[in-house]
C-alpha positions in Angstrom: 10.5 -17.1 -1.4 12.7 -14.8 0.4 12.6 -11.3 -0.4 9.1 -11.3 -1.9 7.1 -7.9 -0.9 4.1 -8.2 1.1 1.1 -7.0 -0.8 0.0 -5.1 2.5 3.9 -3.4 2.8 2.9 -0.6 0.8 5.1 1.5 -0.5 4.4 5.1 0.1 6.4 7.7 1.9 10.1 8.8 1.2 11.0 9.2 4.9 9.2 5.8 6.3 7.3 2.9 5.4 3.7 3.4 5.1 1.1 1.2 6.9 -1.8 0.0 4.9 -5.2 1.4 5.6 -8.6 1.0 4.8 -11.0 4.0 4.9 -14.7 3.2 6.2 -16.9 5.2 8.6 -18.2 9.2 8.3 -16.9 12.4 8.9 -16.3 13.5 12.3 -15.2 17.0 13.6 -14.4 18.7 16.9 -14.5 22.3 17.2 -12.9 23.9 20.1 -11.3 26.9 21.6 -9.6 29.5 19.4 -6.3 27.4 18.6 -4.3 30.5 18.0 -4.6 30.6 21.8 -2.9 27.5 22.3 -4.2 24.3 24.1 -6.4 24.4 27.5 -4.3 25.6 30.4 -3.7 22.6 33.0 -2.2 23.0 36.7 0.3 20.5 36.2 1.0 19.5 32.6 2.3 15.9 32.2 4.8 15.4 29.4 3.9 12.9 26.6 4.3 9.2 27.5 7.6 7.8 25.1 6.3 5.0 23.2 8.2 2.5 21.1 7.5 2.0 17.1 5.0 -0.2 16.2 2.2 0.2 19.6 -1.2 0.7 18.4 -2.0 3.7 20.5 -0.9 7.3 20.9 -0.9 9.1 23.7 -2.3 12.9 23.6 -0.4 15.7 25.5 -3.8 17.1 27.0 -7.1 15.3 27.4 -10.0 16.1 24.6 -11.8 18.9 24.6 -15.5 18.9 25.9 -16.7 21.4 23.6 -19.5 20.7 21.5 -19.6 20.2 18.0 -19.9 23.6 16.2 -21.9 23.4 12.8 -19.8 24.5 9.5 -22.9 24.0 7.3 -23.3 20.9 5.0 -22.3 20.9 1.3 -19.5 23.3 0.4 -19.0 25.0 -2.9 -20.3 22.4 -5.4 -17.1 20.4 -5.3 -17.3 17.5 -8.1 -15.3 14.7 -6.7 -12.5 13.2 -8.9 -11.3 10.6 -6.7 -8.1 9.5 -7.1 -7.0 6.1 -9.0 -3.6 6.2 -8.4 -1.3 7.6 -5.6 2.2 7.6 -6.1 5.6 8.5 -4.3 8.9 9.7 -6.2 12.1 9.6 -4.6 12.3 13.5 -5.1 10.4 16.3 -6.3 8.5 15.7 -9.2 9.5 17.9 -12.1 7.4 20.0 -14.5 8.1 17.9 -17.4 7.1 14.4 -15.3 4.0 16.1 -14.6 3.0 16.8 -18.3 4.1 13.3 -19.3 1.6 11.9 -16.5 -1.1 14.2 -17.4 -0.7 13.1 -21.0 -1.0 9.1 -20.1 -4.0 7.6 -21.4 -6.7 7.9 -19.4 -5.6 10.1 -17.1 -7.9 13.0 -16.7 -6.8 15.0 -14.0 -3.3 15.3 -12.0 -2.2 16.8 -8.8 1.4 16.7 -7.2 1.5 17.7 -3.1 4.1 17.3 -0.2 4.4 14.4 1.5 6.3 12.8 4.2 6.4 10.9 7.7 6.5 12.3 11.3 7.1 11.0 14.6 4.2 11.1 17.6 5.7 9.3 20.9 7.9 7.2 18.6 5.2 6.1 16.3 5.1 6.8 12.6 2.5 9.1 11.0 2.1 9.1 7.1 1.2 12.7 5.8 -0.1 14.5 2.8 0.5 18.4 2.9 -2.3 19.7 0.5 -4.1 23.2 0.0 -7.3 22.5 1.3 -9.3 24.5 -1.8 -7.4 22.6 -4.3 -7.6 18.9 -2.6 -11.1 19.0 -2.0 -12.3 17.5 -5.0 -9.8 14.6 -4.8 -11.5 12.9 -1.2 -14.6 11.4 -1.4 -18.0 13.1 -1.4 -18.9 13.2 1.9 -15.6 14.5 3.0 -15.1 17.1 0.1 -18.8 18.6 1.3 -17.9 19.2 5.0 -16.1 23.0 5.2 -15.1 21.8 8.7 -12.4 19.4 7.4 -10.9 22.1 5.3 -11.0 24.8 7.6 -9.3 22.9 10.3 -6.2 22.5 7.9 -6.2 26.2 7.3 -6.4 26.4 10.7 -3.0 24.4 11.4 -4.9 21.5 12.9 -5.0 17.9 11.1 -7.0 15.5 10.0 -6.8 11.9 10.8 -7.8 9.0 8.4 -10.7 7.2 9.9 -8.6 3.9 10.1 -5.6 5.3 11.8 -8.0 7.1 14.3 -8.9 3.2 15.4 -5.7 2.0 14.8 -3.9 4.3 17.1 -6.8 5.0 19.5 -6.4 8.8 18.7 -8.8 11.2 20.3 -10.7 13.9 18.6 -10.0 17.5 19.9 -6.8 16.4 21.7 -3.3 17.8 21.0 -0.4 15.6 20.1 3.2 16.3 20.4 5.4 15.8 17.3 8.7 14.4 18.2 10.9 17.3 17.9 8.5 19.4 16.7 4.7 21.3 17.5 2.0 20.2 19.1 -0.9 19.6 16.6 -4.7 19.3 17.6 -6.9 16.6 15.7 -9.9 18.7 14.8 -11.7 15.6 12.7 -11.6 12.3 11.3 -13.0 11.1 7.6 -12.2 8.4 5.5 -9.8 9.7 2.9 -9.8 6.8 0.6 -5.8 7.1 0.3 -4.2 3.7 1.1 -1.3 4.1 3.3 -2.0 8.0 4.2 -2.8 8.5 7.9 -3.3 11.7 8.0 -4.0 15.4 6.0 -2.0 18.7 7.3 -2.2 22.3 5.4 0.4 23.4 3.1 2.2 25.5 5.2 2.1 23.2 8.2 3.7 20.5 6.0 6.4 22.9 5.3 7.0 23.6 9.1 7.2 19.5 9.7 9.7 19.1 6.7 7.6 17.0 4.5 9.3 16.4 1.0 8.0 19.1 -1.3 6.2 17.7 -4.4 6.9 13.9 -4.3 3.1 12.8 -3.9 1.6 12.3 -7.4 -2.3 11.6 -7.5 -3.9 10.8 -11.0 -7.9 10.6 -11.7 -9.5 9.1 -14.7 -11.9 6.0 -15.7 -11.5 3.4 -13.1 -9.1 0.6 -13.7 -7.8 2.2 -17.2 -4.6 4.1 -15.9 -1.8 1.9 -17.0 0.5 1.0 -13.8 3.5 0.8 -15.9 3.0 4.4 -17.8 3.2 5.8 -14.4 6.1 3.9 -13.3 7.8 4.6 -16.8 6.9 8.7 -16.2 8.3 9.0 -12.7 11.6 6.7 -13.3 13.2 4.1 -11.3 12.9 4.2 -7.0 8.9 5.8 -7.5 6.7 3.8 -5.8 3.1 3.2 -6.9 -0.5 2.3 -5.2 -3.1 1.6 -7.8 -6.2 2.7 -5.4 -8.6 1.4 -8.1 -7.2 -2.4 -7.0 -10.1 -3.9 -6.3 -12.1 -2.8 -9.5 -9.6 -3.9 -11.6 -9.6 -7.5 -9.8 -13.2 -7.4 -10.4 -13.0 -6.7 -13.9 -10.3 -9.2 -14.7 -11.1 -12.5 -16.5 -10.7 -15.6 -14.1 -8.6 -18.2 -15.2 -9.7 -21.7 -15.0 -8.1 -24.0 -12.4 -7.2 -27.5 -14.1 -7.7 -29.8 -11.0 -7.8 -33.9 -11.6 -6.9 -35.0 -7.9 -3.7 -35.3 -6.6 -0.7 -35.8 -9.0 1.6 -38.7 -7.8 4.8 -37.3 -8.2 6.5 -33.7 -8.1 6.8 -34.3 -11.7 3.0 -34.4 -12.6 2.5 -31.7 -10.1 4.8 -29.2 -11.7 2.9 -30.0 -15.3 -0.4 -29.7 -13.5 0.1 -26.4 -11.9 1.9 -24.6 -14.8 -1.8 -25.0 -16.6 -2.8 -21.9 -14.6 -0.6 -19.8 -16.3 -0.7 -20.0 -20.1 3.0 -19.4 -21.6 4.7 -20.7 -18.1 6.5 -24.0 -18.7 6.9 -26.5 -16.0 10.2 -26.7 -15.9 10.2 -23.2 -14.4 8.5 -24.3 -11.7 10.3 -27.2 -11.4 13.7 -25.6 -11.5 12.3 -23.2 -8.6 11.1 -26.2 -6.3 14.7 -27.9 -6.9 16.3 -24.6 -5.4 14.1 -23.4 -2.9 13.8 -26.9 -1.2 15.3 -30.0 -3.1 11.5 -30.7 -4.0 10.2 -30.7 -0.6 13.2 -32.0 1.2 14.1 -29.0 2.8 10.9 -27.0 3.9 12.1 -24.9 6.1 11.7 -22.3 7.8 14.4 -20.5 6.2 16.4 -17.8 8.2 14.0 -15.3 6.4 11.2 -16.8 7.8 9.9 -18.8 4.2 8.1 -21.6 4.5 7.0 -24.8 2.7 8.3 -26.6 -0.3 8.3 -23.4 -2.5 9.2 -21.2 0.6 6.7 -18.8 0.7 7.1 -15.9 2.9 3.4 -16.1 5.1 2.2 -12.6 4.1 2.9 -13.5 0.4 1.2 -16.6 0.6 -1.6 -15.2 1.9 -2.1 -13.1 -1.1 -1.5 -15.9 -3.6 -1.6 -19.2 -2.0 -4.2 -21.6 -3.5 -6.1 -25.0 -2.7 -5.0 -26.8 -5.5 -6.2 -30.1 -4.3 -9.7 -29.2 -3.3 -9.5 -30.1 0.2 -10.8 -26.5 1.2 -7.3 -25.5 2.8 -4.4 -23.3 1.6 -1.8 -25.0 3.0 1.8 -23.5 3.0 3.6 -26.8 3.8 1.2 -29.0 1.2 3.0 -29.5 -2.0 -0.3 -29.4 -3.5 -1.2 -26.0 -2.5 2.3 -24.6 -2.4 3.0 -25.5 -6.4 0.1 -24.1 -7.8 0.2 -21.4 -5.6 3.8 -20.4 -7.1 2.6 -20.6 -10.4 -0.3 -18.3 -9.4 2.1 -15.8 -7.9 4.5 -15.9 -11.2 1.6 -15.3 -13.4 0.7 -12.6 -11.5 4.2 -10.6 -11.9 4.2 -11.5 -15.9 5.8 -15.0 -15.9 3.4 -16.4 -18.6 4.4 -13.7 -21.3 8.3 -15.7 -21.6 11.5 -13.5 -22.3 12.4 -10.6 -20.4 8.8 -11.1 -18.7 9.8 -14.0 -17.5 13.5 -13.2 -16.1 11.6 -10.5 -14.2 9.1 -12.7 -12.6 11.6 -15.0 -11.5 13.4 -12.1 -10.1 10.4 -11.0 -8.0 10.5 -14.3 -6.4 13.8 -13.9 -5.2 15.6 -10.6 -5.9 18.7 -11.5 -7.1 19.8 -12.2 -10.8 22.0 -15.1 -10.1 19.0 -16.5 -8.7 17.4 -16.4 -12.1 20.3 -17.3 -14.0 20.6 -20.4 -12.1 16.5 -21.0 -11.8 16.6 -20.5 -15.9 19.7 -22.8 -16.1 18.1 -25.6 -14.6 14.5 -25.2 -16.3 17.0 -25.5 -19.5 18.3 -28.6 -18.0 14.9 -30.2 -17.4 13.4 -29.3 -20.6 16.5 -30.9 -22.4 15.8 -33.9 -20.5 12.2 -34.7 -20.5 11.8 -33.8 -24.3 
């Protein structure tokens, strides 16, 4: 299934592809000397070691400070958290009328637009939101909103990293990091931000100095699981990228479809017919047509030049998200037709194939991003329907 997006290859910044992160842990603060005085002096200062993109460690330009944490006091000014349910990145600055349209969507109770972008540190990209510390506090988890030290750090021109990014890149609290072609930034705190794909926060003024794109990131708050993804996409227009931050809640709320299994079918025809029952409204002929185009019903299982595998030509990351154990043997085998064909039905159903019409055409397009492919598959499906009725 060449061209299928991985669920973990999320969507975010206009200047870089975002890494998916999962927020965890508590707030950690490191307060040292007055940052206006610059980094601690050293007899001989090493230049930052250059690294290539994709390495999982960033080298600080100076070692972490040994200064003890200075308490700012707990709590804060009675902030009521309004956690974001949706994070979207528009291709350009979101105009005022679009902001009104987003705010008017059903179940949207609160909206905010902030600057966003990506910078490189030693060749490794970090995805940033630039926020006003007073306005943005309520958009973070309660433990983060209640730590004044986090917001004081942003006001001082330091940065606050997501806890997962600290682990991923082995960041050192209190250390300075050299932005490629830009200033050195001090990592003052780490916190679970709860923003999929966002590595760190900076203040608005620092964001402007770093050249982040103005007004492209949208956050929406409302009742969990209720804001329409389609409505957000329609309001933002073509090219917008949308992450449903409450996706786990939505999946828990969805009714589970009963999988029909009656042992291993004796032919591909039976397999396609049985697998289609996983998706009410999806004709088995569509599965059969995809199987014909992708592998000749198992005659050429790949890997393809793009890395797709098995009789239904799944990309491994997509298989990880949508693969199923179709024959009940306890394994989800990308190479097995008994798993791959129902896995294809599962994927097609998730992208709307069971609704027919244009929804079916778009679902097949998601399988392989080509309208010629869509026309070919649906043409073969029609031929199967005529032959087997």
